[in-house]
C-alpha angles and dihedrals in degrees: 000000000000123000114204115197115206136176101057112165113257096015117141121252090247091053091046096052114007101050097045090048091051091047092050091050092049091048089053091051090051091048092246125137114242119209118194118211109190147159090229114090102165118124092246092054092049092050092048091050094050092043089051088061106272113145091200136020128199129180124223137276086063124211109222097216092050092047090051092049091049092050091050089049092052092048091049091050091049090052091051096251098124 
C-alpha cells in the first residue's frame, strides 16, 4: 500500500497534482493500493483523486484511529478478505 500525502504548504501545483496522480497510477500498475491523504476535501478533489487511481481518500487533519482502520481495510481487501 502506498500513502500519498498532498496539500503541503508552498508545494507547486505540479507537485500537488501531477506527482500524486503519477504515483497513484504506478501503484495501480504494481497492484498496490494507493491512499491519498490531502488538505482538499471538496467533492471535485475527492473525485479527481479516486479517478487518478487512489483506492482511498482522506482529508486532513487526519484522525489516527480512522487512518489505522482504513489501512487495515485496504490490507484486508488486498488479501481478498472483503
